[in-house]
ChimeraX commands (.cxc) that place a marker at each C-alpha (Angstrom):
marker #1 position 13.48,23.54,9.73 radius 0.5
marker #1 position 9.58,24.42,10.33 radius 0.5
marker #1 position 8.57,26.69,13.23 radius 0.5
marker #1 position 3.78,27.62,12.99 radius 0.5
marker #1 position 2.86,30.38,15.31 radius 0.5
marker #1 position -0.30,30.49,15.90 radius 0.5
marker #1 position -2.91,34.06,17.13 radius 0.5
marker #1 position -5.82,33.09,18.57 radius 0.5
marker #1 position -8.36,30.75,18.49 radius 0.5
marker #1 position -7.16,27.43,17.17 radius 0.5
marker #1 position -9.31,25.41,14.89 radius 0.5
marker #1 position -9.83,22.26,12.85 radius 0.5
marker #1 position -8.85,22.51,9.04 radius 0.5
marker #1 position -11.77,20.69,6.53 radius 0.5
marker #1 position -10.62,18.35,3.96 radius 0.5
marker #1 position -12.30,18.58,0.94 radius 0.5
marker #1 position -13.25,15.43,-0.13 radius 0.5
marker #1 position -11.30,15.91,-3.38 radius 0.5
marker #1 position -8.62,17.61,-1.22 radius 0.5
marker #1 position -8.65,14.08,0.20 radius 0.5
marker #1 position -8.36,12.17,-2.31 radius 0.5
marker #1 position -5.69,14.25,-3.95 radius 0.5
marker #1 position -3.21,13.91,-0.48 radius 0.5
marker #1 position -4.06,9.44,-0.72 radius 0.5
marker #1 position -2.79,9.08,-4.46 radius 0.5
marker #1 position 0.05,9.79,-3.60 radius 0.5
marker #1 position 0.61,7.36,-0.92 radius 0.5
marker #1 position 3.74,4.96,-3.28 radius 0.5
marker #1 position 4.34,7.78,-6.38 radius 0.5
marker #1 position 7.82,7.44,-6.48 radius 0.5
marker #1 position 7.83,4.55,-3.24 radius 0.5
marker #1 position 5.92,7.42,-0.69 radius 0.5
marker #1 position 5.44,6.05,2.61 radius 0.5
marker #1 position 2.28,6.84,4.33 radius 0.5
marker #1 position 4.25,8.95,6.64 radius 0.5
marker #1 position 6.11,10.88,3.99 radius 0.5
marker #1 position 3.17,11.61,2.68 radius 0.5
marker #1 position 1.67,13.54,6.27 radius 0.5
marker #1 position 4.49,14.99,6.71 radius 0.5
marker #1 position 4.08,16.66,3.81 radius 0.5
marker #1 position 1.20,18.17,4.34 radius 0.5
marker #1 position 1.21,18.68,7.93 radius 0.5
marker #1 position -1.41,15.52,9.19 radius 0.5
marker #1 position -1.04,12.56,10.49 radius 0.5
marker #1 position -0.88,8.83,8.93 radius 0.5
marker #1 position -3.98,7.85,11.10 radius 0.5
marker #1 position -6.20,10.67,8.69 radius 0.5
marker #1 position -4.86,8.97,5.89 radius 0.5
marker #1 position -5.81,5.66,6.87 radius 0.5
marker #1 position -9.77,6.98,7.99 radius 0.5
marker #1 position -9.80,8.80,4.88 radius 0.5
marker #1 position -9.62,5.39,3.17 radius 0.5
marker #1 position -11.60,3.57,5.03 radius 0.5
marker #1 position -14.55,6.96,5.15 radius 0.5
marker #1 position -13.85,6.86,1.11 radius 0.5
marker #1 position -13.93,3.25,0.02 radius 0.5
marker #1 position -17.15,3.28,2.59 radius 0.5
marker #1 position -18.94,6.56,0.53 radius 0.5
marker #1 position -17.93,4.22,-2.77 radius 0.5
marker #1 position -15.62,6.59,-4.13 radius 0.5
marker #1 position -12.40,5.21,-3.58 radius 0.5
marker #1 position -12.12,2.01,-4.86 radius 0.5
marker #1 position -11.22,-1.19,-2.22 radius 0.5
marker #1 position -8.19,-3.56,-2.82 radius 0.5
marker #1 position -8.41,-4.32,-7.12 radius 0.5
marker #1 position -7.97,-7.72,-7.74 radius 0.5
marker #1 position -4.49,-9.45,-7.32 radius 0.5
marker #1 position -3.42,-11.06,-10.71 radius 0.5
marker #1 position -0.58,-13.74,-11.39 radius 0.5
marker #1 position 1.59,-14.13,-14.36 radius 0.5
marker #1 position 2.51,-17.85,-14.81 radius 0.5
marker #1 position 6.59,-18.39,-13.20 radius 0.5
marker #1 position 9.16,-20.11,-14.86 radius 0.5
marker #1 position 12.65,-21.53,-14.05 radius 0.5
marker #1 position 15.59,-20.25,-15.40 radius 0.5
marker #1 position 16.30,-24.32,-15.98 radius 0.5
marker #1 position 13.25,-24.02,-18.15 radius 0.5
marker #1 position 12.57,-27.47,-15.72 radius 0.5
marker #1 position 10.77,-28.00,-13.39 radius 0.5
marker #1 position 11.95,-28.12,-10.17 radius 0.5
marker #1 position 12.21,-31.15,-8.34 radius 0.5
marker #1 position 11.29,-33.19,-5.39 radius 0.5
marker #1 position 14.37,-32.48,-3.28 radius 0.5
marker #1 position 15.41,-29.12,-4.68 radius 0.5
marker #1 position 13.87,-26.19,-2.28 radius 0.5
marker #1 position 11.64,-23.95,-3.40 radius 0.5
marker #1 position 12.64,-20.71,-5.04 radius 0.5
marker #1 position 11.36,-17.97,-3.54 radius 0.5
marker #1 position 9.57,-15.44,-5.58 radius 0.5
marker #1 position 9.81,-11.57,-4.51 radius 0.5
marker #1 position 6.18,-9.28,-5.27 radius 0.5
marker #1 position 6.75,-5.58,-5.79 radius 0.5
marker #1 position 3.99,-3.90,-4.47 radius 0.5
marker #1 position 2.15,-0.90,-6.30 radius 0.5
marker #1 position 2.79,0.66,-2.57 radius 0.5
marker #1 position 6.65,0.91,-3.37 radius 0.5
marker #1 position 7.04,-2.41,-1.04 radius 0.5
marker #1 position 7.63,-5.99,-1.43 radius 0.5
marker #1 position 6.53,-9.60,0.16 radius 0.5
marker #1 position 9.06,-12.80,-0.47 radius 0.5
marker #1 position 7.93,-15.97,-0.71 radius 0.5
marker #1 position 8.49,-19.19,-1.65 radius 0.5
marker #1 position 6.99,-19.85,-4.77 radius 0.5
marker #1 position 5.24,-23.04,-3.41 radius 0.5
marker #1 position 2.66,-21.47,-1.35 radius 0.5
marker #1 position -0.96,-21.50,-2.22 radius 0.5
marker #1 position -2.40,-18.51,-4.59 radius 0.5
marker #1 position -5.42,-18.29,-1.42 radius 0.5
marker #1 position -1.72,-17.65,0.39 radius 0.5
marker #1 position -0.43,-15.57,-0.98 radius 0.5
marker #1 position -3.48,-13.01,-1.71 radius 0.5
marker #1 position -4.06,-12.65,2.05 radius 0.5
marker #1 position -0.25,-12.28,2.28 radius 0.5
marker #1 position -0.49,-9.83,0.07 radius 0.5
marker #1 position -4.06,-7.19,1.47 radius 0.5
marker #1 position -1.77,-7.99,4.54 radius 0.5
marker #1 position 0.71,-5.84,3.06 radius 0.5
marker #1 position -1.35,-3.51,1.75 radius 0.5
marker #1 position -3.15,-2.52,4.39 radius 0.5
marker #1 position 0.05,-1.86,7.17 radius 0.5
marker link #1:1,2 radius 0.2
marker link #1:2,3 radius 0.2
marker link #1:3,4 radius 0.2
marker link #1:4,5 radius 0.2
marker link #1:5,6 radius 0.2
marker link #1:6,7 radius 0.2
marker link #1:7,8 radius 0.2
marker link #1:8,9 radius 0.2
marker link #1:9,10 radius 0.2
marker link #1:10,11 radius 0.2
marker link #1:11,12 radius 0.2
marker link #1:12,13 radius 0.2
marker link #1:13,14 radius 0.2
marker link #1:14,15 radius 0.2
marker link #1:15,16 radius 0.2
marker link #1:16,17 radius 0.2
marker link #1:17,18 radius 0.2
marker link #1:18,19 radius 0.2
marker link #1:19,20 radius 0.2
marker link #1:20,21 radius 0.2
marker link #1:21,22 radius 0.2
marker link #1:22,23 radius 0.2
marker link #1:23,24 radius 0.2
marker link #1:24,25 radius 0.2
marker link #1:25,26 radius 0.2
marker link #1:26,27 radius 0.2
marker link #1:27,28 radius 0.2
marker link #1:28,29 radius 0.2
marker link #1:29,30 radius 0.2
marker link #1:30,31 radius 0.2
marker link #1:31,32 radius 0.2
marker link #1:32,33 radius 0.2
marker link #1:33,34 radius 0.2
marker link #1:34,35 radius 0.2
marker link #1:35,36 radius 0.2
marker link #1:36,37 radius 0.2
marker link #1:37,38 radius 0.2
marker link #1:38,39 radius 0.2
marker link #1:39,40 radius 0.2
marker link #1:40,41 radius 0.2
marker link #1:41,42 radius 0.2
marker link #1:42,43 radius 0.2
marker link #1:43,44 radius 0.2
marker link #1:44,45 radius 0.2
marker link #1:45,46 radius 0.2
marker link #1:46,47 radius 0.2
marker link #1:47,48 radius 0.2
marker link #1:48,49 radius 0.2
marker link #1:49,50 radius 0.2
marker link #1:50,51 radius 0.2
marker link #1:51,52 radius 0.2
marker link #1:52,53 radius 0.2
marker link #1:53,54 radius 0.2
marker link #1:54,55 radius 0.2
marker link #1:55,56 radius 0.2
marker link #1:56,57 radius 0.2
marker link #1:57,58 radius 0.2
marker link #1:58,59 radius 0.2
marker link #1:59,60 radius 0.2
marker link #1:60,61 radius 0.2
marker link #1:61,62 radius 0.2
marker link #1:62,63 radius 0.2
marker link #1:63,64 radius 0.2
marker link #1:64,65 radius 0.2
marker link #1:65,66 radius 0.2
marker link #1:66,67 radius 0.2
marker link #1:67,68 radius 0.2
marker link #1:68,69 radius 0.2
marker link #1:69,70 radius 0.2
marker link #1:70,71 radius 0.2
marker link #1:71,72 radius 0.2
marker link #1:72,73 radius 0.2
marker link #1:73,74 radius 0.2
marker link #1:74,75 radius 0.2
marker link #1:75,76 radius 0.2
marker link #1:76,77 radius 0.2
marker link #1:77,78 radius 0.2
marker link #1:78,79 radius 0.2
marker link #1:79,80 radius 0.2
marker link #1:80,81 radius 0.2
marker link #1:81,82 radius 0.2
marker link #1:82,83 radius 0.2
marker link #1:83,84 radius 0.2
marker link #1:84,85 radius 0.2
marker link #1:85,86 radius 0.2
marker link #1:86,87 radius 0.2
marker link #1:87,88 radius 0.2
marker link #1:88,89 radius 0.2
marker link #1:89,90 radius 0.2
marker link #1:90,91 radius 0.2
marker link #1:91,92 radius 0.2
marker link #1:92,93 radius 0.2
marker link #1:93,94 radius 0.2
marker link #1:94,95 radius 0.2
marker link #1:95,96 radius 0.2
marker link #1:96,97 radius 0.2
marker link #1:97,98 radius 0.2
marker link #1:98,99 radius 0.2
marker link #1:99,100 radius 0.2
marker link #1:100,101 radius 0.2
marker link #1:101,102 radius 0.2
marker link #1:102,103 radius 0.2
marker link #1:103,104 radius 0.2
marker link #1:104,105 radius 0.2
marker link #1:105,106 radius 0.2
marker link #1:106,107 radius 0.2
marker link #1:107,108 radius 0.2
marker link #1:108,109 radius 0.2
marker link #1:109,110 radius 0.2
marker link #1:110,111 radius 0.2
marker link #1:111,112 radius 0.2
marker link #1:112,113 radius 0.2
marker link #1:113,114 radius 0.2
marker link #1:114,115 radius 0.2
marker link #1:115,116 radius 0.2
marker link #1:116,117 radius 0.2
marker link #1:117,118 radius 0.2
marker link #1:118,119 radius 0.2
marker link #1:119,120 radius 0.2
view
């Protein structure tokens, strides 16, 4: 168990931009969540979300990259018949989260879902 004893006047910690970037880069590595990284650095999850927003606004941190889709072929190699259920696809995101959806979902809707899952 970790205990911190503060003797004297408590002060706010100041983080340099390089330190913020270093911490933000750890989110998603080996499945590390925002909570995991925040706990490791003794900060709140809100710090990470605020830093992300601040650094994106400054142009230091790039906005979410463009989504790239690869063609999906059914195992049989033939087109899906109209009376069968659409295949389910699983998209593994950079932050380790997974999104499952029907393969016939429009591309724009899949992109919206990915953005929503990445922002959560």
